[in-house]
N, C-alpha and C positions, 0 to 999 in steps of 0.2 A: 504495499499500500504506499505511497506516493504521500509526502507530508503535504503536499499542496491540496490534496483533496480535502484533508480534515480543515487544513487553515482557511479553503474557501468556505467550509461549511461552518465553521466558527464565527464566519461574522453574521451569517443568517442566523444562528444559534442567539448572536448578542442582539441582534437587531430584533429579534421575536421576544426575546426576555425586557427589553426596554420598551417595547409596545410601540415600535415604529414601523409594524408590519412585514409582509412577504417583500422582497426584493422583485418577484415576477408575478404576474397577474394569477389570481387565483385559480384559474382553469388550468395552469402549468404546473401546480405544484399540488402536493398531497399531504397534508399537515396530519404529523405523526406526534402524540404529547407523551412526555415523561413525567410522572410522578414519585420522586425519589426522595432517599435520606442522604442529604449532602452533608448534615450536621446532625447533631444530638448522637443518641447511643448506635444507630445505625448507619451513621456515617461513611465507615470504610467500606460497605456493602454497596449503599448508594452511589458513590462515586464511580466505584468499578464497574457497575452497570451502565451507568450512563456512559462510560467511556466506549464500553463495549457496544452499545446501541449506536453511537456515534460511527465507531468502524464499520458496523454494518450498514448504516444509512450509506457512507462515503462509498463504500464498495458497490451499493446498488444502484447509486447515481451515477458511478463511473459505468455503468454496465448499461445506461440510458433510461435507468430508474426502473418504475413500475408503470404499465401500461402506456408508456412512451412520457411518462411524468416524471418529475424530480421530487424527491421526499424533502419535506423541510420539518425537521426536526425540534420540537421547543421543549424545552424540559425546566421545572421548579424544584426548589425544595421545599420538603414537607418537614425536615426538621426533627423527623422520626417522632412527630405529635399526632394524634390521630385529628384533632380539630382542624390542623393545618391541612392534612391530608386530604379532607372534605374540601377545604377551600382551594387548594390546589386543582383538584379533579373537574370540581364547578368551573374553576377560570377556563381550564383547557378544553372543556365541553362547549361551554356556552359563548364564550369569548375569543378562545383562540379558533374554535370550529374544528378541532382535530376529528380524524376520522377513528381513531382508536388511541387506546391511552396503555403505556407499558409501566407497569410499577403499581404500588410500591413494593418494596423488599420485604419488609416486616407484616407479619400477623394483624398486627393492630393498625396500623396506618391502610393495609388493605381492607378488613373490614368495615372502616370508617369510610373509606372512600365509595363503597358498594351502592350505597342509597342515591349518591350523585350520579353514577354512570348508568345508574337503573333509570332514573328519572330522565337522564339525559339521551338514553338509547343509544349510548356509544360503548363499544366493547373495552373491557380492560383485560390484558393478560399481564398475571402477576408471575413474574421470574422466579421468585424463592419463597413466597408465603406460603408455609407449610400447614398451617393450621388446619386441623380435618375438615372443619366447617366452612372455610372460608369461600367456596363457591357456592354455598347453601345458604338458604333461609328457613331453618326447620328441615322439614322434610320436603321441600320445593329447592329446586336448581334454580340459582339466578341467571337468569338468560344471558346478560351480558357480563360476566364475569368467568374467566378460564385462568389456569396455570400452567406453567411447562415444567414444574418440579414435583417430587414424590411428596407425600403426606407423613406428618409426624407418625401418626400410628405405624405405618409402614417401616420408617426408617428405626423406630424403637424397636418393633419386631425383627426386624432384619439385623439389629445390633444382638440382641438376646439369641438369635439362631447362631450368630456368627461367634458368641462367646462360647454357646454350648458344643457346637459342632466343628469349629476350626480351633477354638482355643482350648477344648476340652473342660472348660470351666463348669464347676457343680456349687461354687459357693460364690456370691458376688456381694458386693457393698455399693451403695447408690448415694451419692453425693449430690444433693438438687438443689437448683436454683429455685427456691419455692416462692420468688415474687413474680414469675412470669408463668402463664399458661402454656407456653412453647415447652418449658422445663418440665413441668407439671405433667403435661399430657405425654411427653417422651418416658418419662418415669415409668407411668400407668401402662404404658403399651410394653415396656421392657418387662415391668413385673408380671403382666399377664402371660406374656410368651416364656420366661424364663423358666423350664422346669426345676432348676436346682433350689437351693436355699438362699434366701436374700438376708445375710448374717446381719446387716446393720444398716439403716438410713439414716443419713444426715443433712440437715440443711443450711441453707446458706442464701444470702439476699444479693440480688444485682448493685453492685456498687462497694461490696464488702473487697477488703484488699487482706486481710490477715487471718489464714484459713488454720493456723497451727492447732487451734482447740479442737476442730473437729478433725483434723488429721491425727492429734494426739490420741482421739478417742479409737480411732480405727488401726493404729499401728500395730498393734500387738495381738489383733484378731486373725482369725485362721479364714482366709478367702483366697479366691484365686484370680478376681477380676476386680476394677473399679469401674462403675458407670457413672459418668459425669455429665448429665445433660444440662446443659447451659450453653453460653456464647462464650467467644474467645477472650474477652477482657479476664472474667475471671477463671476460664479453664486453664490460660498459660498461666496465672500466678498459682492455681492449685498445683499443676503439673510441678511447676518450678519449687515450690515449698515441700510437696510430696516427695520429689526425688531427693532434695536436700536432708530430709529426714530419715533417709535410707528406705523410703516406701517404693519397692521395686516391680510391682504387681502391674499387669497389662492395665491401660486407662483407655474405656472406649468413652468417644464422644459422639455428638450429632453433627449436621451438616454447620451448625453454629461455630465449630472448630476451623472451617474453610477458610482462613484469613493468615496471611504471613505474620500479622501482629502475634497470634499465638504463639509462634515460637522465637518471635523479638522479647516477648514478655517471660515466656519460659526459660530461653536461654536454651541454644541448639542442644547441647550437652545433655540436657535434661529430657529433652523429646525425644526418648528412647522406650521402645516398646507402647505407642500409642498409636492408637486405630480411631478413625472416625468416619462417618457415613458421608460419601460424597456424591454429588450430581455428577461428577465429570473427573477423568484422570488425564493428565497430560501425558502419561505413558501410552495412550491409545495411539496405534501406528497409524491410524485411518488418515489418509492424506487430507481429507477435509478439516480434521483436527489439527493436524502438522500444519496446514495453511493459516489456518486462526491462530494458533499460538505465534507462529512467526510475525503474521501481521500486526498483532496485537503489541507485542514487544517491540518492534520496529517502530512503532507509532508513539508508544509512550514510554520505552525505557523498561519495562518490568514486565514479569510474566503474568498472564492471564490467570484467575482463579475460577474456583466453581461458579461463582457470582456471576462473572464476566460473562462466561459459557452459556450460562442461562440467560442472561439477558440479551446475546448476540441472538440465541435461537429464537427468544420470544419475537424480535425485531423480525427475524428470516421468516417465521410463523405468520406474522402480519401480512408481509410483502406476498408470501404463498396464495394467502386468502383472497388478498386483492387479485391476484392474477386468475387464481381459479375462478373466482366469481366475475371476472370482468367489470368490476363494479368498485368506486371507491365510496358508496353509499353504507354507513355505519352499518344497517341491519342486513345488508349483503355480506358484508365482511363477518358480523357475529355469526351469520348462518355458515358460512364456509368453514370459518374455525371449529364451529360444532361438529362437522363433518369430516374432519380431518381424519386421514388415515395414513399410516407409514410415512408421516414425516421424517425426514432424514437431517439431524441437526448433530450437533458438534457434543452435545450431551447423550445421545444415542436416536435410535428411530423410536418414535412412539405414535402412537394414534390417541385420540381425545376421547374419554368414553362418556357415557350418560351424565356424569355428574361433573363434567368439565375437566376431569383430571387426565393428565397424561398416563397410559400404562407402558411402564420404563421401569428398568433394573437400577439398584443403589450398586455403588462401589463402595467396599469398607477399604479405606485408605491406611495403609501400614506408614509409620513414621520412624524411622532410626536416625538419630542426630539432627532431628529436625527435617529430615529431607524425605519424600516418599520412595519407598524401596520395593512397594510391591502394592497390588489391592485385587481384593476379591469380590467378583460380580454377584449380587444376591436378586434374583428375580422375583416380582411379586407373585403370590400364589395364584393358582389358576383358580 
């Protein structure tokens, strides 16, 4: 990807964000919106996703766009706040008149957005909101909400299966962030699936930095594995403190571990015998995956992570839906996404099911000295 492609698009992003409008006539462009966490607790996720979407847009525009039209991407910061997410979605749908919205990254912000996109009848494609019910309103499917990531219940079960079948674990300790639905849901799914003994369950709260008390509680217990549902901020610190205390058992985490900050916080030497559920692995030799990785690193000077890969796929899914439907009408795009079968993305090949979730595997990523050294593919139950 040549630098000038994104530099040219950057001026479009800036003009749109400042309210100056598009630089070409409306009929010549297709407006795509981004509702992401550029600041707040999810800032590291949202920024990577936004960069990946800009890359996807640049590539598509260089290939004559979609239906012969150029794509104009407009994104705003939801600050990882539900109320702000609602405002951003409303602005994109009603003021910017986008045909689809990509994001948010987090489940809370995604849930807050849903009423706004439903009212506006504009599809929202969630790259990484893994909460089980995010595409649902009770027993009903939210018509305009889709995702390209697996669900929390699936990754919790997959990690329990991996602990038993691949690590041979019969006794587990759970260290759970009891301040987020994300972590609590993961812990519940793990416990429901793990056939062995849960020796202990210790709680912490997002924002905590000293975990010595709970680690001291488990240090002398007899167990085979630690399950640590939570995000990279606390996960990195817990790994560091656990290893410094001499706790050597394998540590399993969810997709919230998939950020380089985890290793920075823990220290690479401490990130040994650590595993997490990933949406994507850079070890995949598929040319499509390797081309994406090379283009992202060439543009941004850093490797793409799982969240960048998911956002890239979300953007490509929208382009595919526009091409398939032959329309830029949001309803036609919505209908085409709902009918998606065997979409080939960098995170795998998937179809969209009746609840607007992708049918796809997870990769349990193995880290040694802070570096991925292997992965195990876990397929969803038939």
